[in-house]
Structure formats: C-alpha cells, structure tokens
N, C-alpha and C positions, 0 to 999 in steps of 0.2 A: 463373515469374512474368511477368506482362504488362508490368511496368515495368522497363526495363533502365537501369542507371546507368553513366555513362561513367567515373566515378572512384570509385564506391562500390558495393559489393555487400553486401547484407544476408543474413546467415545466421541463421535463427531456430531456437531450441531451446525446447521446452516440457518441463519436468520435472513429473511428476505422480505422486501417490500418495494413497491414501485414508488420511487421518490425522485426528487430533483436535487441539485447540488446545495440548495439552501436549507436542507433538512438536517437530521441528526449528525453530530460530530463523527467524522470518519476515523476508523482504526486502520493504521498502515503498519508496514513492517520495514525494518532496516534492510540494507543490502544483503543479498543480491536481488531482492524483489524490486522490479521496475515499477515506479509509480508515476501518475500524472497529476500535476497540481496546477491550479490557475490562480492568478492574482495580478497585482501591479508590480512591475519591475522598477526598482529604485536603486540609487547608489548612495551609500552612507559613508560619511567620513569617520574613520577610526584611528586610534593610535596603534602604531606597528612596532617593529623592532627599534631598539634592543629590549625595551622593558614593557611594551604594550600597555602604556597608560600610567605606569607607576612613576615615570619621570617625564611628564608631558613636555617640558621644555626641550628635552633632547630626543624624545621618541619621534620616529618618522610618522608622517600622516599618510594614511593609505585610503584608497577608495574601494569600497566593498560592494559588489552587486548583491542585492537582497530581494527576494520575492515576498511581497506582503500578501498573504493568502486571503482569498475571498471568503473562506470559512476556516476556522481553526480545526486542527486535526490532532489525533493522538498517535504516537509512534510507539508500538509495543516493543518491550525488551527482547533481545535475542536469547533464545534458550541456550546457545552455545557460550554465552558470556562474552568476555573480551571488551572492547571499547563500546560495544552496543548493548551492554547489559542493563542499562537503565531506561525505563519507560519515560518518554517525554509527553507531558500532558498540556493540553490547550496551546498547541504550537500555532503561533500567528504569523511568524516570519521565519524565513529560511535563507541562509546564505547560499549563494550559488557558486559552485566551483567549476571552472572551465579548464579544459586541457590546454596546456601550452599558451600560445598567444591568441586564443580565441577572441575575436572582436565582433562577431556578427550580432551580438546582443546589444551593441551600443546604439543602434538605430531604434531599439525598442524601449529605451529608458523612458520611464514616465507613462508607459502604455500598458493596457491589459494584455497579458500573455498567457500561454499554456506551455508548461515545461515538463519534460519527462526525464527521468534519471533514477539514481539510486540514493537512498538516504543513509547517513551515518552520524553517530553521535560526535559532537565537538570534543576534541582531545588535545589540541595544541593552542598556543597563543594566537595563531593565525585564524582561528575559528571564532567568530563573533556572535553566532547564534547557537542555541542549544543543539540544533540539528542542522546539518549541512547537506546540500543536494549536489551530487556529482552529475552534471548536466550531460544528457545525451542529445537532446534537441530542445529548441526554444522557438516559438513562433507567435505571431499576433493571435489573440483570442478570436476564433471564428464567430461570425454572426450566428446567433441561435444556439451557441454553446450552452448557455444557462437554461435553455428550454428542453434539453435532451431528456428522454425518459430511459430509465435503466433499472435493473434489479440490483440491489446491494446485497452481496453474500459475505457473511462472516464465518470463517471456519474456526471452530473452537476444538480443543482437545482436553479431555480429562484423563488422568492417569491413575491406575490402580495397581498397587504392589501386592501381588498374590501372596508372597511369603510373609510379608509384614501384616497383611490384612487391612491396609489403609490406603486412602487415595488422596489426590490433590484437588484443589478447586479448579474450575474451568480457566483455561488460558486462552486469551484472544490471539489466535495464530496469525491471521491475515485477513484482509478484505480484498475482494475483487468485484468489479462492476461489469455487468453484462448489458450492453446497449440493446434496447428493444428492437432496433431495426436490423440486428444481426441474427442469423438463424440459431447460432449457439456460441457459447464462450466456454473454453476449457482452461483449467488452472491446476498446477501441481505444486505441492509444498513438501519439503523434507522435514520429518520429525527428528530433531537432533538426538534425542536420547535413544530411540529405537533404530534410527536409520531408515525407517520405512517412509514411503512416499504416500501422502494424502492427495488423492486426485478428486477434483470437483468439476462439475459441469452444469451449465444452465442451457436449456433448449426452449424455444418458443414454438408453440403449435398454433397454426392458423387454420380455422375451419370455415370462417365466413369472410366474405370480401368486403372490406371497408377502406375508405380513403380518409386519412392515411391508414395504412395497415395497422391493425391492433391484434395482439395475440389473444386467443381464446383460453389458452392454458399455458402455464409455466411448468416445465419439468426440471427437477433438480436431482442430480445423482452424485453419490459419493462412493469411493472405493479406497481400500488400503492395499498397497502392493509394495514389492521391492523394486519397482520401476515405474516410470511415468507411463500412464495409459489413459485411454478415453473412457472415463467413468460412465458416460452416457451409453456406451455400447458394450460394456463388459457384462458377462452373465452374473458375476459375483459383485453386486453393488447394492446400495440402498437408494431407492428412488421415491421422491415425493412430488405430487402435482397439485396445483392450485388453480381454481377457476377464476 
C-alpha cells in the first residue's frame, strides 16, 4: 500500500460468496452508510408523550411505522462512538422515520416493501425499536427480488500499534452487495482512527455466452488511500479472483 502509518497498520479482508437474501445474517453499518432492507410494513400502536408508557392512562397513543425484516441483521457499532457506539444483534424490526409530513408509505401498509435509508441507534423516547431507519425511499417489493444473485462483501480492519507492539481483533466495518447483473460495484469507507479511506470493488468477467448471463470470474480489489478512488483500476491495490 502507498500510505504507511507510524502507529496503525490496516489489514483488509473481504469475504465473498454467491448467495441469496435467505442466507447468512447480514452485517450493516450505521449512518452515513445507505442500506437497503426488505420486509413487511406495519403500523404499531405505542405510548407517547409525556411519559412514554410509564403512565398509560395519561400518555398519548401514537402510531409508529415499523419494517418487519424478512431476515434479521446485525448493525455494527460506529468506531467514532456517540449514539451509534453499540452493536445491535439479531435486529428483526426497524422503526421508520419519515421527513416532515411524508404520507406516501400509507398505501403500502401491510404489504412487502423495499426501503433505503440510513440507520441510527435509538436514543430518545420517540424511538421504539433498537435501531431506527431514516427513510430515503420506499416502494413495493418488486417481483423476483428474492431470486436476485449477488456477491456479499464484508470489509474488515485489524489494527496494529507499532509502538506498543500489540493489535486488536478484527472489526466488521461494513457490508456491501454487488448484483451479478451489473458489471462492477464500487464502495468506499472511512476508517475513523486513521482518517484513511478503504476502497473496495467487485467486477464480473464474462468469457462465455450464456442465457441468462453468468460471470466466469469474480475480481475483487482493495486499496487504502487518503481519498475515494476506484480500487479496481489503481496500480496500488490488492486483487483476488475466483472462478
């Protein structure tokens, strides 16, 4: 790698496998990472102000939009701390937070949906699930969504303190999915302690003609830099391929 650290060395690992949504539990990251989740949209009745359930007779009743996930997920803690410093395990439902007077979701209640947005850890009485999703988009779940093929990539970092002569265990930084029908997927993550950018990329190589098209090889690239860059096309990277 072209950037050498005096007190911190990054070791990167990408785990990959062609899987469908029904396989191993996903590792996700808190905001600002944008995630895509699918499940059933429901509305749950909860106790609101002023005491959020401590005084049921006087507390307001509120209706809370919640996504019941089709598969549980893990949301990894934020290295920078703050409200997102705690990892959430086996998350099966996520409260949805809409900006302002957003009402487009009301026609989707009770239906399977796909939601994109950013996750944060619950930190006020108005948050009724451990993890809340700030919604950027919501739509009906498309036909064939569960049959998509993609590679799951998990970017890990291990840290080594040169002066102290010791290191830390692997930390699950983030996950991203690369759909097989796309030529390549690029992703960048900022490492909080060093400020460096971890760049990752997945590329599919097609040598034979098949219907539907199937890649003959998967190329995975990683690079560490002080800026976002295309890891697949930098000269200073680590590349792995699988048949």
